[in-house]
ZABA-482467 format. One record per residue (C-alpha): residue in three letters; residue number from 1; x, y, z. Coordinates in steps of 0.5 Angstrom, whole numbers, plus 500, padded with zeros to 3 digits. Example, Ala and Ser with C-alpha at 12.3 -4.5 7.8 and 13.67 -1.06 7.14 Angstrom:
// residues 2
ala:1:525:491:516
ser:2:527:498:514
***
This chain:
// residues 607
met:1:834:303:626
asn:2:836:310:629
val:3:843:310:633
asn:4:842:317:635
lys:5:837:314:641
ile:6:841:308:643
asn:7:847:307:647
thr:8:853:307:642
val:9:855:299:644
val:10:848:297:643
gly:11:847:300:637
lys:12:854:297:634
val:13:852:290:636
thr:14:846:291:633
ser:15:849:293:627
asn:16:854:288:627
ile:17:848:283:628
ile:18:844:286:622
arg:19:850:285:617
arg:20:852:278:619
ser:21:845:276:618
lys:22:843:279:612
lys:23:843:273:607
glu:24:840:268:612
arg:25:835:274:615
thr:26:833:276:608
lys:27:832:269:606
tyr:28:827:267:612
leu:29:823:274:611
asn:30:822:272:603
arg:31:819:265:606
ile:32:815:268:611
lys:33:812:273:606
phe:34:811:268:601
leu:35:806:264:606
lys:36:803:271:609
asn:37:801:273:602
lys:38:798:266:600
pro:39:790:265:601
val:40:787:263:607
ala:41:790:256:609
arg:42:783:253:609
asp:43:782:255:602
leu:44:787:250:600
leu:45:784:244:603
ser:46:780:239:600
cys:47:773:237:603
gly:48:776:231:606
asn:49:782:235:609
leu:50:777:240:612
ala:51:772:235:614
his:52:777:231:618
ser:53:780:238:621
ile:54:773:239:624
ala:55:770:232:626
gly:56:771:233:633
cys:57:768:240:634
asn:58:762:242:636
arg:59:756:244:631
phe:60:757:252:632
glu:61:765:251:631
lys:62:764:247:625
gln:63:759:252:622
glu:64:764:258:623
ile:65:770:254:621
ile:66:767:252:614
lys:67:764:259:613
gly:68:772:261:614
asn:69:770:268:616
lys:70:773:268:622
pro:71:780:267:625
asn:72:781:260:627
ile:73:786:260:633
ala:74:791:254:635
ile:75:792:253:642
val:76:799:249:643
ser:77:800:247:650
ala:78:806:244:655
tyr:79:801:242:660
asn:80:802:236:665
asp:81:802:235:672
met:82:809:234:673
leu:83:811:241:672
ser:84:808:246:678
ala:85:809:252:673
his:86:805:248:667
lys:87:799:245:672
pro:88:795:252:671
tyr:89:794:250:664
glu:90:790:245:665
thr:91:784:249:665
tyr:92:786:254:660
pro:93:784:251:653
lys:94:776:251:655
ile:95:777:258:658
ile:96:781:261:652
lys:97:776:257:647
asn:98:770:261:650
ile:99:773:268:650
ile:100:775:267:643
asn:101:768:264:641
gln:102:765:270:644
asn:103:770:275:640
gly:104:769:273:633
gly:105:774:267:632
thr:106:774:260:633
cys:107:779:256:637
gln:108:782:249:636
phe:109:787:245:641
ala:110:792:244:636
gly:111:797:240:640
gly:112:801:238:646
val:113:808:239:647
pro:114:813:234:652
ala:115:815:238:658
met:116:820:235:663
cys:117:821:238:670
asp:118:829:239:671
gly:119:827:240:678
val:120:825:233:678
thr:121:831:230:674
gln:122:837:234:677
gly:123:842:229:678
gln:124:838:224:675
val:125:839:220:668
gly:126:833:223:665
met:127:837:230:666
glu:128:841:228:660
leu:129:835:228:655
ser:130:833:235:658
leu:131:837:240:653
phe:132:835:235:647
ser:133:827:236:649
arg:134:828:243:647
asp:135:829:241:640
val:136:823:235:640
ile:137:818:241:643
ala:138:820:245:637
gln:139:818:239:632
ser:140:812:238:636
thr:141:810:245:635
ala:142:811:245:628
ile:143:807:238:628
ala:144:801:242:632
leu:145:801:247:627
ser:146:802:243:620
his:147:795:242:619
asn:148:794:249:615
val:149:788:251:618
phe:150:790:256:623
asp:151:790:264:622
gly:152:794:265:629
ala:153:796:261:635
leu:154:797:262:643
met:155:803:258:646
leu:156:802:256:653
gly:157:809:254:656
val:158:814:257:661
cys:159:820:253:663
asp:160:827:252:661
lys:161:827:248:655
ile:162:819:249:653
val:163:819:257:651
pro:164:825:256:647
gly:165:823:250:643
leu:166:816:253:642
leu:167:819:259:639
met:168:823:255:635
gly:169:817:251:632
cys:170:813:258:632
leu:171:819:261:627
ala:172:818:255:622
phe:173:811:258:622
gly:174:813:265:622
his:175:808:268:618
leu:176:803:267:623
pro:177:801:272:629
ile:178:803:268:636
ile:179:802:270:643
phe:180:805:267:649
val:181:800:266:655
pro:182:804:265:662
ala:183:801:262:668
gly:184:805:266:673
pro:185:810:264:679
met:186:807:260:685
thr:187:806:264:691
thr:188:812:265:696
gly:189:813:259:701
leu:190:820:258:704
ser:191:825:263:702
asn:192:830:261:697
ser:193:836:262:702
lys:194:833:258:707
lys:195:832:252:702
ser:196:840:253:700
ala:197:842:253:707
ser:198:838:247:708
arg:199:842:243:702
glu:200:848:245:705
ala:201:847:243:712
tyr:202:844:236:709
leu:203:851:235:706
lys:204:855:237:712
asn:205:850:231:716
gln:206:847:237:720
ile:207:840:235:718
thr:208:837:228:716
lys:209:834:227:709
ser:210:827:227:712
glu:211:828:234:715
leu:212:831:236:708
leu:213:825:234:704
lys:214:820:238:709
val:215:824:244:707
glu:216:824:243:700
ser:217:816:242:700
lys:218:815:248:703
ala:219:819:252:698
tyr:220:816:248:692
his:221:809:248:695
ser:222:803:249:689
pro:223:802:250:682
gly:224:806:256:679
thr:225:813:257:677
cys:226:819:256:682
thr:227:820:263:685
phe:228:828:263:684
tyr:229:830:267:678
gly:230:832:261:674
thr:231:831:259:666
ala:232:824:259:667
asn:233:823:266:670
thr:234:828:269:665
asn:235:824:266:659
gln:236:818:270:662
leu:237:822:276:662
leu:238:825:276:655
leu:239:818:274:652
glu:240:816:281:655
met:241:823:284:652
met:242:821:281:645
gly:243:814:284:645
leu:244:811:277:645
met:245:807:277:651
leu:246:802:282:654
pro:247:806:288:658
gly:248:807:286:665
ala:249:804:279:665
ala:250:810:275:666
phe:251:810:275:674
ile:252:802:275:676
asn:253:800:269:681
pro:254:796:263:678
glu:255:790:264:682
ser:256:790:272:682
lys:257:784:276:679
leu:258:789:280:674
arg:259:792:273:672
lys:260:785:271:669
leu:261:784:278:666
phe:262:791:277:662
thr:263:789:270:659
asp:264:782:273:657
lys:265:786:279:654
ala:266:791:275:650
ser:267:785:271:647
lys:268:782:277:645
arg:269:788:280:642
ile:270:790:275:638
ile:271:783:275:634
glu:272:784:283:634
ile:273:791:282:630
cys:274:789:276:626
asn:275:783:281:624
ser:276:787:287:622
ser:277:789:288:615
asn:278:794:293:616
ser:279:798:290:622
lys:280:798:282:622
arg:281:804:282:626
pro:282:807:275:625
ile:283:812:272:629
gly:284:817:272:624
glu:285:817:279:623
ile:286:817:281:631
ile:287:823:277:632
asn:288:828:281:629
glu:289:835:283:630
gln:290:833:289:635
ala:291:828:284:639
ile:292:834:279:640
val:293:838:285:642
asn:294:833:287:647
ala:295:832:280:650
ile:296:840:280:651
val:297:840:286:654
gly:298:834:284:659
leu:299:838:278:660
leu:300:844:282:662
ala:301:841:287:666
ser:302:836:282:670
gly:303:842:277:672
gly:304:839:272:668
ser:305:840:264:666
thr:306:846:262:663
asn:307:842:257:659
leu:308:840:263:655
thr:309:847:264:652
ile:310:845:257:648
his:311:837:258:647
leu:312:837:265:644
ile:313:843:263:639
ala:314:838:257:637
val:315:832:262:637
ala:316:835:267:633
lys:317:838:262:628
phe:318:831:260:626
ala:319:829:267:625
gly:320:835:267:620
ile:321:839:272:625
ile:322:846:270:627
ile:323:848:272:634
lys:324:855:270:638
trp:325:857:269:645
glu:326:862:276:643
asp:327:855:280:643
phe:328:853:278:650
gly:329:860:280:652
asp:330:860:286:649
leu:331:853:288:651
ser:332:855:286:658
lys:333:860:292:658
val:334:855:297:658
val:335:849:294:661
pro:336:849:295:668
ile:337:845:289:673
ile:338:839:293:676
ser:339:836:287:679
arg:340:838:282:684
val:341:833:276:685
tyr:342:835:269:688
pro:343:841:266:687
asn:344:843:273:686
gly:345:840:276:692
glu:346:835:274:698
ala:347:829:277:694
asp:348:825:272:690
ile:349:821:273:683
asn:350:814:275:687
asp:351:819:281:691
phe:352:821:283:684
his:353:814:284:681
lys:354:812:287:688
ala:355:818:292:687
gly:356:816:294:680
gly:357:818:288:676
thr:358:819:288:668
gly:359:816:295:668
tyr:360:821:298:672
leu:361:827:294:669
ile:362:824:296:662
asn:363:823:303:664
glu:364:830:304:667
leu:365:833:301:661
phe:366:829:306:656
lys:367:831:312:660
asn:368:838:310:659
asn:369:838:308:652
leu:370:840:301:652
leu:371:833:298:649
his:372:831:299:642
lys:373:824:303:643
asp:374:821:302:637
ile:375:820:294:636
ile:376:814:291:634
thr:377:810:288:639
ile:378:803:284:640
asn:379:801:289:644
lys:380:796:294:641
asn:381:799:300:645
gly:382:806:298:643
phe:383:813:297:647
lys:384:813:303:651
glu:385:807:300:655
tyr:386:812:295:657
ser:387:815:300:662
lys:388:809:301:666
arg:389:806:297:672
pro:390:799:293:670
ile:391:794:294:676
glu:392:786:291:676
ile:393:781:297:676
ser:394:774:295:675
asn:395:775:288:673
lys:396:780:291:667
ile:397:787:292:666
ser:398:790:299:667
phe:399:798:301:667
arg:400:801:306:671
ile:401:808:308:672
leu:402:811:306:678
lys:403:813:312:683
lys:404:820:312:686
asn:405:820:308:692
asn:406:826:307:696
lys:407:824:300:699
ile:408:825:297:692
leu:409:833:298:692
asn:410:835:292:695
val:411:831:288:689
leu:412:831:293:683
arg:413:836:299:683
pro:414:836:305:678
ala:415:841:304:672
lys:416:845:310:674
asp:417:846:307:681
pro:418:846:299:679
phe:419:848:293:683
asn:420:854:292:678
leu:421:856:297:672
glu:422:857:291:668
gly:423:852:285:666
cys:424:851:278:669
ile:425:855:274:664
asn:426:862:274:662
val:427:866:270:656
val:428:872:267:658
ser:429:877:264:653
gly:430:884:262:653
asn:431:888:255:652
ile:432:883:251:654
gly:433:877:254:650
lys:434:872:259:651
gly:435:866:259:656
ile:436:861:263:660
val:437:861:266:667
lys:438:855:268:671
thr:439:858:274:675
ser:440:851:277:678
ser:441:852:273:684
leu:442:859:273:685
glu:443:863:277:690
glu:444:869:281:688
lys:445:874:277:691
his:446:871:270:688
leu:447:872:273:681
thr:448:879:270:680
ile:449:883:264:682
arg:450:889:261:681
ala:451:889:254:684
pro:452:891:246:682
ala:453:886:242:678
ile:454:882:236:680
val:455:879:233:674
phe:456:873:228:674
thr:457:868:226:668
ser:458:861:226:672
gln:459:858:229:678
glu:460:858:222:682
glu:461:865:222:682
val:462:865:229:685
lys:463:860:227:690
ser:464:864:221:692
ala:465:871:225:693
phe:466:867:231:697
gln:467:865:226:702
lys:468:872:223:702
gly:469:874:230:704
lys:470:879:230:698
leu:471:876:237:696
asn:472:878:240:702
lys:473:883:245:699
asp:474:884:250:694
cys:475:882:247:687
val:476:879:248:681
ile:477:874:242:680
val:478:874:240:672
val:479:868:236:670
thr:480:869:234:663
his:481:865:230:658
gln:482:858:233:660
gly:483:857:237:653
pro:484:851:236:648
lys:485:855:230:644
ser:486:857:227:650
asn:487:851:226:654
gly:488:846:231:652
met:489:849:237:656
pro:490:846:236:663
glu:491:845:241:668
leu:492:850:240:674
his:493:846:243:680
ala:494:848:237:685
leu:495:855:241:684
asn:496:852:247:687
pro:497:852:245:694
ile:498:858:242:694
leu:499:862:248:691
ser:500:858:253:696
val:501:860:248:702
leu:502:868:248:700
gln:503:868:256:699
ser:504:864:257:706
leu:505:870:253:709
gly:506:875:258:707
tyr:507:878:254:701
lys:508:879:258:694
thr:509:875:254:689
ala:510:872:254:682
leu:511:869:250:677
ile:512:870:249:669
thr:513:865:244:665
asp:514:863:243:658
gly:515:856:242:662
arg:516:851:247:664
met:517:849:250:671
ser:518:843:255:668
gly:519:840:260:672
ala:520:841:257:679
ser:521:849:258:678
gly:522:851:260:685
lys:523:856:264:689
val:524:862:260:686
leu:525:866:262:680
ser:526:864:257:675
val:527:866:257:667
val:528:860:253:664
his:529:859:251:657
ala:530:866:250:656
ser:531:867:250:648
pro:532:870:246:644
glu:533:867:240:649
ala:534:871:234:651
leu:535:868:230:646
asn:536:869:235:640
asn:537:877:235:641
gly:538:876:240:646
pro:539:882:242:650
ile:540:878:241:657
ser:541:880:234:656
lys:542:887:235:656
ile:543:887:238:663
gln:544:890:233:668
asn:545:890:233:676
ser:546:895:238:679
asp:547:895:242:673
leu:548:895:250:675
val:549:889:253:672
glu:550:888:261:672
ile:551:881:264:671
asn:552:880:271:671
ala:553:872:273:670
lys:554:874:281:670
thr:555:879:280:664
gly:556:876:274:661
lys:557:882:270:661
met:558:882:262:663
asn:559:888:258:662
leu:560:892:252:664
ile:561:899:255:666
ile:562:903:251:662
asp:563:907:251:656
asn:564:902:251:650
gln:565:907:247:646
asp:566:907:242:652
leu:567:899:242:652
asp:568:899:241:644
lys:569:903:235:645
arg:570:897:232:650
lys:571:892:227:647
val:572:885:229:647
asn:573:881:224:652
leu:574:875:222:647
arg:575:872:217:651
thr:576:868:217:657
gln:577:868:212:663
ile:578:860:212:663
asp:579:855:209:658
asn:580:851:215:656
asn:581:848:211:651
his:582:843:207:654
gly:583:837:207:659
phe:584:832:212:661
gly:585:831:213:653
arg:586:838:215:652
glu:587:838:210:646
leu:588:833:214:642
phe:589:837:220:642
lys:590:843:218:639
thr:591:842:222:633
phe:592:841:228:637
arg:593:848:227:640
lys:594:851:225:633
his:595:849:231:630
val:596:848:237:635
ser:597:852:243:634
thr:598:856:246:639
cys:599:853:250:645
glu:600:856:257:641
glu:601:852:255:635
gly:602:846:254:640
ala:603:847:246:641
ile:604:842:245:635
ser:605:840:238:633
ile:606:835:239:628
gly:607:834:243:622
***
């Protein structure tokens, strides 16, 4: 690493990560080196093994796989009809197979992974399985690749837990070259701000449920990723930041000509990588300490999802790399926010892409020495091409540096003139634990609060209190027993409209929870991922109604205004008031809840 060409803090954080990860990273690299240097996997198969692996193939594929002269590529897909973002993948396997067969390779659909839609399960019991689905996806990916017949793989996945799960599973096969193939966002329907306003109007009984449904259906209207900058779109940006996707591929709409060209190019590129004797580019080497730091910087500069403060820790661990919340906090002090996409602003992800997208963002971070520029990528022309804009010319992808355009300033800004001098995520801590605050959508006046606590153990209790007018006052709403050990750590999106309404009525309000809020975290000060969680002897469960709470997202403080000796005397409430162990499949995840690590450690329940 050349620290002379990198911001001092970025360089220091990277060095700290390298130092603390040395032992585990060395062991991991030795494991994948051993597998990388072994003979072609198919040479290790018995005749019965090989016959089984090709029994379902056509005649051409059988002949070529038996010869073993061409790379055999796996497809792992999260396609299903429940996720608009994954609906386009329905036709991808056939397209990809044809391209690979025409370009010197063979291809087999290796397996599908489960993919639930958080947009469907928000506020529902199924949301309690959402975080754990990441680890199931990791296991499913490993099963798909376990047949030992593949030289490389293409991953088809976009959304919240799916990309982190795929990454974790892929890193267990770190000796393989792997490319992520995106599907792109749906075109812009109703604006996200109008959608949000309609939700608040519904809570105020100003519109009916059928009217709200019409609004929601205009916002979510077709195949493709949702257009707000939540976890799904953050995933896509970070895949580019780590060099695991072709440059500029993330945010091209599903039906566009450029989208098809990118899918074709990724299919050809995996063959090129697998055929290279000098540069196999296995995923376990691509995801190194510098790539992880680049991902964190991209998260902070773009105002991305708080979920990545959990997922990046988990992904890094599977590559033998140890990162901490403090790394996010330290980097946030020097990484400016240069992108503003809903819920951080009015623009949606299509506006972001039109304004320059990831290419503009990366180029600004390059110019200000906030990224490691020499990371290994799956791209033939290296990481610098990620700072350019892809365009279609004569049925081919070309890249251009985006010219200066003042129209981009409400969506993307130069790093020297940012929306905010510091990144989007702060770490707060004090006598009630530690937590994450997303600051990118908060006004300055809402970064601090000092108000009495009102304590709940579920979203439903908060809704009921709101409907009865019990929250119409300055208060800090505390929702406990929402951590991974308690109930799988669901996202608490149903609280966003309630908090927004209270704030719009003039009350000072905030949230503290050991649950999640993710990329849709709104304009109200929210401390999420409070750690330790309530069911892990966390002091959050000692908070009582009317306790005075102080949060300062600027200084990183979060405390009960109480004598610490008196706080120590309080008993931790280890029991929830709800049975979270049965119904909707929850009984199948008892082992996950029992063994899951803390969210500071990635909330990992496997490995």
